N, C-alpha and C positions, 0 to 999 in steps of 0.2 A: 086327529085334529093338525090344522096344514101350523106350519111355523113358518114366520116369516123371517130372516136376517136382514138386519139394517145395517148398512156398509156407510162407515164416518166419510161423508164428502170432503171435501178439499178445504171449504168453510168452515167447518167443525174441525177439523184437525189445526188451522192456525191459529183458532180462539184459546183452545188447548194450548198451543206451544208459544202462546205470548203471557201468560198465567205465569211470574214471576215463582220460584220455588222458594222453597225456607232457607237456602243454602245461599241464593243468591241477593236475599232479603239483606241478609248478617255480612255478606260483602258488603255491598253498600253502604251501611252504618260501620263498619272499620273506615273504609274510605275516608266516609266524613271524620269520623274520630282523629283521624289524621291527621287529614290537615287543620281541625282546628288544633291540633298540638304543634304542629307547624309553626301556624302562624304566631302559637303562645312565644315560639321560640326566637323568634324576631324582637328585635329592640329599634326602637325610634328615641333619636337621640338632637334634641334642640341645642347646638352647643354656639354660643357664639350667635345666633341668626339662622346657621345653616343649619340644613337637616340632613343626617347621618343613618344610615341601616347598617344592624349588622346583627350576629348572631349572640345568642348567651356562650356559647362553647367559646366563640374566638373573643367577646371581652372578659371569659375569667380563665384567657391561657393564664394571666399572671394574678397573684393575690394583688388585690388593686381596688380604688375607690370604685371603676367599672363594673369591676367583680361585684361587689359589695349591694352596688346599682340594683345590678340583676336578681340580687335574692331577696332583696324586699326587705332587706332590714332597717328595723321599726325605730332602731336612734340614727340613720340615715335620714335625714332631711332633705326630702327636695323636691321642686315645684313639677308640674308639668303642665305644659299649654293645654290651647282646645283640642289637640290634635293626637293629645293620650301622650305627647314625647316627652322626654326628660329634660329639663332646662339645663345648662351647663353652661356659665359666666365665664367662654374660654375663645381663646383665640381659634377659629375653626381652622386658619391653614397649619397651624402647627399641628394640629388634634387630627387631621389628615396623615399627618408623620407616624402620630402614635397608634393608629389605628390600623395602620398598613402593616407596621412593627408586630402587633399583637395578630394580624393575618399568616405573615409570613417568618416572623423572629428575622428581619432585615432591618438594617437602619438606613433610609433613602431618603438625603434630602433634595428641595428641589433648590436652583440658583439662588434665589433671592431667599432662603432661610439659612440662619443660620445654627452651627449646636449647641452655642447659649440659652436660644430662644428654647431650642428643643427639651431642652434639659427643663427650664423651668417648669415645661410643661407636664413631664416627667415625674417631676419631683410633688407636682400638686396633685396629678393622678396615683402617685407614692407606686410605680414600677420601676420595682429596686432592679433589676435586670438591665435592663434601660437605661438608669441612670448611671450604672457603673461603665456601661458600652459608651455612650456622651461622654465621661468623663475621661475614660481612655484615648477617644480620640481626639480630646480636647489640646491633652498632654501629646499624643502625638504631633498631630497640629504645628502647636505651640514650638516644638523641639525642630520641626521642620522650617519652619521660619527663622529660628535662631538663625540654626546652620543656614541658612541660606544669606542673610544679613553675615554671618560671621564669614560665608565663602565673597560676598562682596566687597566686602572690608579688607581683602587680605588681595584682591587685584590692583590695590598700587605698588607699584615699587619705590624703594627709598634707594636714596646713595648720598655719602658723605664726601664733600671735599673739602679738604683742608687750604690754606692760599692764606698769602698776605696783604694788607688791606689796601695798597696799589693795585691789588689784580682784582677787587672790587665790583671794578665797573666793566671789566671785560668779562667775568663771569658774568653778570647781567644780562649783558649783551648778547653771549653765547647758547644761552635758554633758549631752547627751542624745539618743535618737534613733541609739542606737548609737555615737558618739561615744564617746572615751577617751584620758585624757590619756597619751603616752608619757614624754615628757622635758623637764625645766625647766633653760632655761638662765640664768644671772648673765650681763646681757650688761655688767653695771659692770665685774666684775672681768673681766683680764685671762685669766685662767686658765679662767674660767665655773664659780667655787667661789663658794657661797655663804656671807658670813659674819654673825654674829649681828646686825651693822648692818644693818636691811633699808629705812630709813627713807625713804631715797630712789632705793633699787635696781631699775633695769627689768629685765624679765623674758621670755624669748621661748620661748613654750610650745608641744611640739609635738603636736599632736591629730590621731586618727588614725579613720577608719572602714573596718570592711572591706562591700566589694561581691559578692554574690554572680556580678555578669555586669560587667563594663566595655571597651571596646573595644581591645585591646590598644595601638592607635594614642594614644589618650590616657591610656594608664595611664603612661608614660613621662614625660609631661608632670607626672603628678603628683605625682612624687618632684623636686623641683629638685636641682642641685647644692647651692644652701646651706641645704635641708634637711640633707642627709647631711653636709655639714659642723656644721652643729649637732648632728647625731646620735654625730657622733663626740668633738664636744666633751662632752654630756650623759653618755658611756658612762663619762668620768672622775670623776664626778661621787661 
């Protein structure tokens, strides 16, 4: 009996190789599942008419309103728009700062934004670590501003000059180079008031000059306690 062996040709081999194996079919299904899960991890937000995209893991970095929103809590009533985005009636410019803080834990402000505005939003979203961070930054900012104003006020140098009534004209004409007369005090009168009879009166004049720069250690020495007392007396004149 004659037997004939049939060798598979190239076309048959190609057809067989293109048939997906069970393992390949399972792998494709797994990929689709992962893609579906990945899509579910992304959250679309409509904040003040502007759209934002972020992940659940980012929004849940801190216990907050945004984290509760991602968890679909029944007691949290919030609307969605036609695109399925959660609608939040807040300022989108400041929400950008909030979202970046949740992403990398840093507070970064653009030049047109202020700390108080971020604080309002952080309190609305109930992000406690950010609230504390902003309050600390505001305290530091106010302290720097107060120190700067104090330094500017100490850039004025004061001098006290004692003279008689007949020398008033000479004193006034000699003031130059930025010096000016601040106060005039009659030291013959206990109350500091000046009367009509000035023949034998003596005066203390307080003159001052503003400097652009002055060392802080020297600024305090410029305004002595005596000058302060004379200024208080002169203010009642």
